[in-house]
C-alpha positions as CSV (number, residue, x, y, z in Angstrom):
1,M,25.7,52.9,56.1
2,G,24.1,56.1,55.1
3,E,20.5,56.9,55.7
4,R,18.3,57.8,52.6
5,G,15.8,60.5,52.4
6,G,12.8,60.0,54.6
7,G,14.6,57.8,57.2
8,A,15.3,54.3,57.3
9,L,12.5,51.7,57.2
10,L,14.9,49.0,58.3
11,R,17.6,49.9,60.8
12,L,20.3,47.6,62.1
13,R,22.7,48.8,64.7
14,G,25.7,46.7,65.9
15,V,23.8,43.5,64.9
16,S,25.8,40.3,65.5
17,R,25.0,36.6,65.6
18,T,26.9,33.7,67.2
19,Y,25.9,30.0,67.3
20,G,27.8,28.4,70.1
21,E,31.4,29.2,69.5
22,R,31.0,30.2,65.9
23,Q,30.4,33.9,65.1
24,A,28.2,33.8,62.1
25,L,27.8,37.5,61.8
26,R,30.2,40.3,63.2
27,P,28.7,43.7,64.4
28,L,27.4,45.6,61.5
29,D,25.0,48.6,60.8
30,L,22.5,48.9,57.9
31,D,19.9,51.3,56.9
32,L,17.2,50.6,54.2
33,A,14.6,53.1,53.3
34,A,11.4,52.9,51.3
35,G,12.1,52.5,47.6
36,G,15.8,51.5,48.4
37,C,17.5,48.1,47.5
38,T,20.5,46.7,49.3
39,V,22.2,43.7,48.0
40,L,24.2,41.4,50.2
41,F,27.0,39.7,48.2
42,G,29.4,37.0,49.2
43,H,30.2,33.3,49.1
44,N,28.1,30.6,51.0
45,G,28.8,30.9,54.7
46,S,29.6,34.6,54.6
47,G,26.7,35.5,56.7
48,K,24.1,36.7,54.1
49,S,21.4,34.4,55.1
50,T,21.9,35.0,58.8
51,L,21.5,38.7,58.2
52,L,18.4,38.2,56.1
53,R,16.8,36.0,58.9
54,I,17.5,38.8,61.4
55,A,16.1,41.4,59.1
56,A,12.9,39.2,58.7
57,G,12.6,38.6,62.4
58,R,13.1,35.0,62.0
59,D,16.2,35.0,64.1
60,T,17.3,37.2,67.1
61,P,20.6,39.0,67.1
62,T,23.1,38.0,69.7
63,G,24.2,41.7,69.9
64,G,22.8,45.0,68.7
65,T,19.4,46.1,67.6
66,A,17.2,45.3,64.6
67,L,14.2,47.7,64.1
68,F,11.7,47.8,61.4
69,D,9.8,51.2,61.3
70,G,11.1,51.9,64.8
71,R,9.7,48.5,66.2
72,P,11.9,45.5,67.3
73,V,11.9,43.2,64.3
74,S,10.1,40.1,65.3
75,E,7.9,37.6,63.5
76,D,5.6,37.5,66.6
77,D,4.7,41.2,66.1
78,P,1.6,41.4,63.9
79,E,2.5,44.7,62.3
80,V,6.0,43.5,61.3
81,R,4.5,40.2,60.1
82,A,1.9,42.1,58.1
83,R,4.4,44.5,56.3
84,V,7.5,42.3,55.7
85,A,7.3,39.7,52.9
86,V,9.8,37.1,52.6
87,V,10.4,34.7,49.7
88,G,10.4,31.4,51.4
89,D,12.1,28.0,50.7
90,M,10.7,24.9,49.3
91,A,10.3,23.5,52.7
92,A,7.5,26.1,53.3
93,C,5.3,24.5,50.6
94,Y,2.3,22.2,51.4
95,P,2.5,19.2,49.2
96,D,-1.2,18.8,48.8
97,L,-2.0,22.3,47.8
98,T,-1.9,23.6,44.2
99,V,0.0,26.5,43.2
100,R,-3.3,28.6,43.2
101,E,-4.3,27.3,46.6
102,H,-0.9,28.3,48.1
103,L,-1.5,31.9,46.8
104,E,-5.1,31.7,48.1
105,L,-4.0,30.8,51.5
106,V,-1.6,33.7,51.6
107,A,-4.3,36.2,50.3
108,V,-6.7,35.0,53.1
109,A,-4.0,35.2,55.8
110,H,-3.5,38.9,54.8
111,A,-7.1,39.8,54.0
112,V,-6.3,40.8,50.3
113,A,-9.2,42.5,48.5
114,D,-10.3,41.2,45.2
115,A,-7.9,38.3,45.8
116,D,-9.0,36.2,42.8
117,D,-8.3,38.9,40.2
118,W,-5.0,39.7,41.9
119,I,-3.9,36.0,42.0
120,D,-4.9,35.8,38.4
121,Q,-2.4,38.7,37.6
122,V,0.4,37.5,39.7
123,L,0.1,34.0,38.2
124,A,0.2,35.4,34.6
125,D,3.1,37.8,35.6
126,R,5.2,34.9,37.0
127,R,4.4,32.7,33.9
128,L,2.4,30.2,36.2
129,A,-1.1,30.5,34.7
130,D,-0.8,27.1,33.0
131,H,0.4,25.5,36.3
132,A,-2.2,27.0,38.7
133,H,-3.6,23.8,39.5
134,A,-0.3,21.8,39.7
135,L,1.0,20.3,43.0
136,P,4.5,21.5,44.0
137,A,6.1,18.0,43.3
138,S,5.2,18.4,39.7
139,L,6.9,21.8,39.2
140,S,10.4,22.3,37.9
141,S,12.8,23.9,40.3
142,G,12.5,27.3,38.3
143,Q,8.6,27.1,38.5
144,M,8.9,26.4,42.3
145,Q,11.0,29.4,42.7
146,S,8.4,31.4,40.6
147,M,5.7,30.2,43.0
148,L,7.5,31.2,46.1
149,L,8.1,34.7,44.6
150,A,4.4,34.9,43.7
151,A,3.5,34.0,47.3
152,A,5.3,37.1,48.4
153,L,3.9,39.3,45.7
154,V,0.2,38.4,46.4
155,R,0.3,39.9,49.8
156,P,0.8,43.6,51.1
157,R,4.4,44.5,51.8
158,D,6.6,47.3,52.7
159,L,9.8,45.4,52.8
160,L,10.6,42.5,50.5
161,I,13.5,40.1,51.5
162,L,14.8,37.7,49.0
163,D,17.6,35.0,49.4
164,E,19.3,34.2,46.1
165,P,15.9,34.4,44.1
166,E,17.8,34.1,40.8
167,Q,18.7,30.5,41.6
168,R,17.2,27.9,39.4
169,L,15.7,30.6,37.0
170,D,16.5,30.6,33.3
171,P,18.0,33.7,31.7
172,D,14.6,35.2,30.6
173,A,13.1,34.6,34.0
174,R,16.1,36.4,35.6
175,R,15.4,39.4,33.4
176,R,11.9,39.4,34.5
177,L,13.0,39.1,38.1
178,A,15.2,42.3,37.7
179,R,12.2,44.2,36.1
180,L,10.0,43.0,38.9
181,L,12.4,44.2,41.6
182,L,12.8,47.7,40.0
183,A,9.0,47.9,39.9
184,E,8.8,47.1,43.5
185,R,11.3,50.0,44.2
186,A,9.2,52.3,42.1
187,D,6.1,51.5,44.1
188,G,8.1,52.3,47.4
189,V,8.9,48.8,48.6
190,A,12.3,48.6,50.3
191,V,14.2,45.5,49.0
192,L,16.9,43.6,50.8
193,L,18.4,40.8,48.6
194,A,21.1,38.4,48.8
195,T,22.6,37.1,45.5
196,H,25.7,35.7,43.9
197,Q,24.9,37.5,40.5
198,A,26.9,40.7,40.1
199,E,24.8,41.6,37.0
200,L,21.6,41.4,38.9
201,A,23.1,43.5,41.8
202,V,24.2,46.2,39.4
203,E,20.8,46.4,37.6
204,V,18.5,46.5,40.7
205,A,20.4,47.8,43.8
206,D,21.6,51.3,44.9
207,R,23.7,49.7,47.6
208,M,25.9,46.6,48.0
209,V,27.2,45.1,51.2
210,A,30.0,42.5,50.7
211,L,30.4,39.9,53.4
212,E,33.2,37.5,54.2
213,D,33.3,35.2,57.2
214,G,30.5,37.2,58.8
215,R,32.2,40.6,58.5
216,V,31.8,43.6,56.2
217,I,34.7,43.8,53.7
218,A,33.3,46.5,51.4
219,E,30.1,48.6,51.0
220,G,28.8,51.2,48.7
221,A,27.4,51.6,45.1
222,P,27.4,48.0,43.5
223,T,29.8,49.1,40.6
224,E,32.3,50.6,43.3
225,V,32.1,47.5,45.6
226,L,32.6,45.1,42.7
227,E,35.6,47.1,41.6
228,Q,37.2,46.9,45.2
229,L,36.5,43.2,45.2
230,G,38.2,42.8,41.9
231,H,41.3,44.6,43.3
232,R,41.3,42.1,46.2
233,S,41.4,39.0,44.0
């Protein structure tokens, strides 16, 4: 995959992953520069989530190298952890903390300046201001998804990693998600996104990697890849 101007912030070379006898991800290369957005596209089990975990440093490749700004990608590396934001899953929530308390915890962990004002803005942007004092169990699935996204947005980041963030969002929230991701790119944040939604991919990404059974079957501009996949079906 081609390198963008200014060099790659995230660089994967020959990355693969096996679990026992199952090969979840076959060797692939990927470059992602600041301000770029690469979409991973494919059915469940295609290898998208495995690739995202490796890019986030939450899993170690069986083969190949994964580098973030020239450093091995690992959650144990404080610099990587400080600069890579991942939209988590619902299991990452604390049942006794309110929405606002979750964001405050993230802000404290990353020493965010003027945290209260920033949290107020993120809550408003994600349409969560009226639910700031609610516990996770009282939120709808869409509100929970918005809270997980807000937790990533309240902290500094150079790389934003999202696994199907459009899931459980209504059409209006999906449109706001697209605008948000475009704004992240405009601010120089690199975005790595797995999605099932072709429309979202075309709107926000400059590159698409289609996966099937752990291997790359097409890559390039989203419209070109979707056209190739259409010819395949």
